[in-house]
N, C-alpha and C positions, 0 to 999 in steps of 0.2 A: 570526610564522610565515613561513617562507621560501617562495619559489615552488616549490621542489622538493616540499615537504610538500603544498602546495595541488594540485600536479599529481598526486601519488600518491593523494590523496583523490579527486580528480575521476576518475582512472583506475579507481578501485574501483567506480564506478557508471556508467561511460561506456556500457557496452553494455546497461544495464538499460532495458527497455521492457515494459510490461504488454501482453499480447496484446489485439488488438482484440476486440470482442464477437463478431464472426464467426469469429475464430480459436479461441475457446474451444470445446472439444469439446461437441457437442450429441448425442452418441450415448448419453448416460447413463452416468456413471461411478459405480462403487460407492464406498462410504465411504472405504476406504483409497486407492483410485485418486484420488479427489477430493482428499484430504489431501495426497498426494504431488504431484499436479499443481499445486496452489496453493502449496505450500511451495517447489517447484522454481521457479515463476514469480517468487516473492517473495524468493528466497534472497539476492540482492544487498542486500536491505534489512535483513539480519541478524535483527532481532527480530520479523519478520512471518511467522511460520509457523503452521501449524495441525496438529492431530492429529485422528485419527478421533473420539476422545472429546470433543474440543472442538467438533467439528462436531455431534455428537449432542446436546451440551448446548445449542448454538445453536438446534437444532430444538426441543428441549424448552422452551426459553425463548421460542420464537415469533419469533426473529430471522429465520429462514428457514422456508419451508414444508417439510412432510415430503416425503422423496423418494418418487417413484413406483416401486414394485417395487424398492425399495432402491437406486435409481439417481438421481443428482443431475443436473439439467438445466443447460444453459448459463446460464439466468437465476439459478439458485441458486449456481452456481460464481462468477458475476460478483459477486453479493452477498457471497459468502464472501471473495472477494478484497478487497473494501472492508472487511469486518469484520476480517480478518487484519491489514490495514494500520492501520486506525483504532484498533484496541484498544490500541495501544501509546501513544496520546496521549489517549484518551478513556475514560471509564468505560463499562462495558457498558450501563448504563442510557442513557447519552448516545448510544452507537452505535445502540441500539434505537430511540431517539427520532428520530435522523437517518434511519434506514431507514423509519420510519413516515411521516415528513414527505415523504421522497423518493417513497414509493409513492403518496401522495396528490397529488403534484405532477408527477412525470415517469415515463414508462415505464422499465422496467429498462435497456433497451438505451441509451436517451439518457442516463440517469443514469450508467451505467457508462462510456460513452464520454467524458462530460464529466469524470468522475473521472480516467480514464486520461490524457487529454490535459492536464488541469490539473496532475496529478502530474508528468508529463514536463516541463512548462513550469517549474514551481516548482523541481524538482530541478535543472534547467539553471541557474536563477538562483542557488540556494543553493550549488551546487557550482562556481560561477563560470564556467560555460560560456556564459552570457548575461549581458549587462550589467545589465539591469533587468527587474523583474517588470512585465508589462503590466497596465494598470489594467483593472478589471472595467468592463463597460458600465454607464453611469450608471443604467440601468434594470434592473440585475441583481437577481434575486429574492433574498429573504433566505436562501433555501435555498442559492443559489450562493455568497453571502457566507459562510455558515456552513461550507460545504464547502471553500471557498478557505482559510479560517482553519485548519481542521483539517489540510488538506494542508500549509500553511506550517509548522505545528507539527510535523507528521510529518517534513517535509524537514529541518528544523533538528535534530530528534532524531537522524535518520539521520546527518546530517553530524557531529554531536558524537560519536556512537558510533564512527564510522569514524576520526575524529581521535584520540579516546582510545585506540583499538586501535592506531593507528599509533604514537602516543607510547609506549605500553607496549612495542610491538615494538622500537622504537628504543632504549628503555632496557634491555631484555633483551639486545639485541645489544651495547650498550656495556658492560654488566656481563660478558658472555661474553668480551669482548676484554681485560678487566682481569685 
């Protein structure tokens, strides 16, 4: 792969950043507003979107709590961000298990912020914007190791999807020229 291809792939995700926990709306969003907000935030990741019916199913399956007066809180939206991203590399049973473990170990705000910053860091490394992945603290909890590995799998999947899309685009342009 040439450096031009690497630069194009890196550029496709350059501006991506999940909102901080405090930036997530806490006014209470209705189902379709919640789905649109999450899908908009995750759009650079291609395969990480949600629909209203998906969110309703997550509530029915107990992945997140029921909305209050049909409105989703900041905490629920943060959990949905994780679900939307993780579902592309984990089974829903494993996503549910990770959320259960997280709830027993860390408050939602701390868990989300760790997920957000770790995703940024891993994406920077996978997309060659940083030289190497920093090591986890030698005393890192099993939950952090599990989340790190999920994020690494997610970042590599995103990279490959973007690379394949770019290759397809280049092949289509080459065929159009012929």
